[in-house]
ZAMARGU-4260 file (C-alpha; in steps of 0.2 Angstrom, whole numbers, plus 5000, padded with zeros to 4 digits):
<rodrens>
0) 5579/5582/5627 | 5573/5568/5617 | 5577/5550/5620 | 5590/5546/5605 | 5601/5531/5601
5) 5618/5527/5597 | 5611/5521/5578 | 5601/5536/5576 | 5605/5554/5565 | 5603/5566/5578
10) 5601/5587/5576 | 5607/5595/5588 | 5600/5612/5591 | 5608/5628/5602 | 5593/5637/5611
15) 5601/5658/5615 | 5602/5651/5633 | 5618/5639/5625 | 5605/5625/5628 | 5610/5610/5617
20) 5593/5600/5612 | 5596/5585/5605 | 5581/5578/5593 | 5582/5559/5582 | 5579/5562/5565
25) 5565/5554/5556 | 5573/5537/5547 | 5568/5535/5528 | 5557/5520/5532 | 5546/5529/5545
30) 5543/5542/5535 | 5539/5531/5519 | 5525/5523/5533 | 5519/5537/5537 | 5516/5545/5519
35) 5510/5530/5515 | 5496/5527/5528 | 5493/5545/5524 | 5488/5540/5506 | 5479/5529/5509
40) 5467/5538/5522 | 5465/5548/5505 | 5463/5536/5495 | 5448/5529/5505 | 5443/5548/5506
45) 5441/5551/5490 | 5431/5534/5486 | 5417/5537/5500 | 5415/5554/5493 | 5413/5546/5475
50) 5402/5532/5483 | 5390/5547/5492 | 5391/5557/5475 | 5381/5542/5468 | 5370/5538/5480
55) 5364/5556/5484 | 5362/5557/5462 | 5353/5541/5464 | 5360/5532/5452 | 5365/5514/5452
60) 5377/5515/5436 | 5392/5525/5436 | 5393/5529/5418 | 5374/5534/5421 | 5382/5546/5436
65) 5395/5554/5426 | 5383/5559/5410 | 5368/5563/5418 | 5371/5569/5438 | 5366/5583/5441
70) 5378/5599/5440 | 5378/5601/5458 | 5384/5586/5463 | 5398/5589/5451 | 5404/5607/5460
75) 5402/5597/5477 | 5412/5582/5473 | 5426/5594/5465 | 5428/5605/5478 | 5431/5590/5491
80) 5443/5579/5479 | 5453/5597/5477 | 5453/5601/5499 | 5459/5581/5500 | 5470/5582/5488
85) 5479/5598/5490 | 5476/5601/5508 | 5475/5585/5519 | 5495/5585/5524 | 5495/5604/5527
90) 5477/5604/5537 | 5483/5590/5549 | 5502/5598/5552 | 5494/5611/5557 | 5481/5611/5568
95) 5492/5594/5576 | 5507/5603/5578 | 5517/5595/5565 | 5509/5578/5564 | 5499/5569/5552
100) 5487/5555/5554 | 5502/5544/5547 | 5516/5553/5556 | 5504/5553/5573 | 5505/5532/5570
105) 5523/5532/5569 | 5528/5544/5582 | 5534/5557/5571 | 5532/5577/5572 | 5538/5589/5558
110) 5547/5604/5569 | 5557/5621/5563 | 5575/5620/5561 | 5577/5630/5577 | 5566/5620/5585
115) 5549/5627/5587 | 5533/5621/5581 | 5527/5623/5565 | 5514/5635/5559 | 5500/5636/5546
120) 5514/5643/5537 | 5528/5631/5534 | 5513/5619/5534 | 5508/5627/5519 | 5523/5629/5511
125) 5529/5611/5514 | 5516/5604/5506 | 5514/5614/5490 | 5531/5607/5485 | 5525/5590/5488
130) 5521/5586/5470 | 5537/5590/5465 | 5546/5578/5477 | 5534/5564/5472 | 5540/5567/5453
135) 5541/5555/5445 | 5523/5552/5453 | 5520/5544/5465 | 5538/5536/5468 | 5545/5553/5478
140) 5560/5550/5470 | 5563/5568/5468 | 5561/5570/5488 | 5572/5552/5491 | 5587/5560/5482
145) 5583/5576/5492 | 5583/5567/5507 | 5598/5556/5504 | 5608/5573/5498 | 5605/5583/5515
150) 5613/5584/5531 | 5596/5584/5540 | 5585/5573/5529 | 5574/5585/5521 | 5565/5586/5505
155) 5562/5601/5493 | 5549/5605/5503 | 5558/5605/5522 | 5572/5615/5515 | 5559/5628/5507
160) 5548/5631/5521 | 5564/5627/5536 | 5557/5611/5544 | 5564/5594/5548 | 5554/5576/5552
165) 5560/5573/5567 | 5554/5554/5579 | 5548/5559/5594 | 5552/5556/5612 | 5548/5537/5619
170) 5548/5540/5636 | 5536/5555/5643 | 5539/5565/5660 | 5529/5557/5674 | 5515/5565/5681
175) 5515/5571/5699 | 5510/5558/5708 | 5524/5545/5702 | 5536/5557/5709 | 5529/5563/5726
180) 5525/5542/5725 | 5543/5535/5722 | 5551/5529/5738 | 5566/5541/5743 | 5583/5529/5741
185) 5592/5537/5757 | 5589/5531/5772 | 5591/5544/5782 | 5578/5556/5771 | 5566/5539/5774
190) 5569/5542/5793 | 5570/5560/5793 | 5553/5562/5783 | 5538/5551/5783 | 5529/5550/5766
195) 5513/5560/5764 | 5499/5560/5755 | 5502/5573/5738 | 5486/5575/5726 | 5486/5591/5715
200) 5474/5599/5702 | 5481/5608/5688 | 5463/5616/5682 | 5466/5630/5688 | 5479/5634/5678
205) 5479/5643/5663 | 5492/5645/5649 | 5495/5664/5655
</rodrens>
C-alpha cells in the first residue's frame, strides 16, 4: 500500500482478491514541474542537434548553414527533431514503466486505472493526445481543465488511454539484512533465541 497523507487525493483500487490498494494521486504542482523539466530537456536536446548540424555542415553562420547545408544534414536534423518532439514522453514512459526523467526526479509514475504498469500502447496513446492537452500552446489549458474536472485528476490523454498519474511511495521495503538485524522486542524471545548472522544472495533467482 502506498504511503499517503490525509491531505492527498487518494485513488483506491480493489483487486480481484478484495484487497484495496491505495495510491496518492499526483498534484497539479508536481505534474507541472515534472513536465517543465521534461520540456527543458527536450529544448536542450534540440539545441544540441542544431549545434551539431552546424558543426557537421562546417559553417559558422546560421543563415549560410540554412541555405547551403547538404540535404542529408537537413534529413537527419528533421528526423531527430521529430523523434524528440513526438516520441520523448512515450519512449521514456514505456522503458521506465510510466516515468520520464522529470517524473522520476519528482517521484511520479503513470499507471493503468486498474493499478497495473502501463505498456507501450498506453504510453503511446496518452502522449499522442498531448498536443490537444497543450492547447492553447504551451499552457496546457485543456489539460488543466480536464484534470480539475475529473475525479482521478486525468487529462484528455489519460482518459483515452485509461491511465492515472500517482505519487510514488516514499518508504521502501527494508532489505533482508535490515529485517534480521532488527532486535526482537519480546524479552522472552531474546532469551530463547540468540541472534544469528544472516546472509542471502538473490543472484540465483530468476523471474520464472
